[in-house]
N, C-alpha and C positions, 0 to 999 in steps of 0.2 A: 054210581061211581063212589068209591071210598075216599074219605078225606083223612088227612093226618098220616102219621108214620109211627112205627114202633121200632125202637132201637133194641136189639137183642145181642147180648154178649155172653159168651161162655168163658168162665174164669177157671183157671187151674190154680189151686191154692196148695202151697207147700208149707207144712208145719213141722219143721225139724225138731222143735222142742216138745212136741206132743208124744208122750210115751204111751198113753192109753186112749181108747175111744172117747172116754169122758173128757180128757184134755182137748181132743179134736172137736167134739161137739161144742164145748165152751168157746173155743177160738172162732169157730165158724158162726156161732150164734152172735158173737160180738160183731163180726164182719157183716152178717145179714142185717142185723139191727142198724148198724151205721149206714148201710146202703139204703135201707128203707127210710130212715130218718133224714139223712142228708139230701137224698135225691128223690125221694118219693117213689123209688123203684120197687118193682115186684121181684122177689128173689126166691129161688128154689134150689135146694141141694139136689144135684142130678148125678153124682157119680162118686166113685172111690169111697163107698160107704163103710167098708170094713178095714180101711187102712188108717192107722192113727196119724201118720205123717202127711197125708194127702187128702184133698177134697176137691169137688167140682161144684161150682155154682152157676146158675143161669140167671142173668139179670135182664129185666125188661122195663122199658120206660116209654110211655106214649108221648109223642111230641107233635106240634102243629106242622113243622116243615122238615125237610131233609137237613137244612142248615141247623135247626134246633137239635136234631139227632146227632149231628157231627159235634156240636158244642157240648151236648150231654156226654158223649163218649170221651171227649177231650178232658172235661172236668172229672169224669169218673177215673180215667187213667191217672191224672195228677193226684187225686185223692188216694188211690190204691198205692201209689209210690210212697206215700207218707205212713202207711200202716206198718205194724211190727211183724206181720207175716209176709211171706214171699208170694206174690200173686202174679201170674202170667195170664195174658189174654190168649185163649185158644183161637177164637174166631169171633167176628162181629158182623152183624148184618142189620140193615134197616129195611123194613117192609111196609107196604101200604095195605090197607084192607083189601084192595083189589088184587094184590098178589096172592091172597088166600082163597080166591074163587076158583 
């Protein structure tokens, strides 16, 4: 029987000020770094790779309980609202290791 939970969130990032892919990479790198440093989350770029004004990130964080997952997601949402980029949450899910069997 698996223990613990993993909170997984897919983010849609809009970067209207990015004119080039270099601008986009820089903005997403700052966001990824902040997520990793602030929350200890694992972050991967998962979409919209060739569009300067958009990006997609997958954020994952291991937690002990479902309540911890919910609290993590709430803190994450609040932190994202404070950023200089526009970030929307596409979908969120919490899973247990047992869900992966």
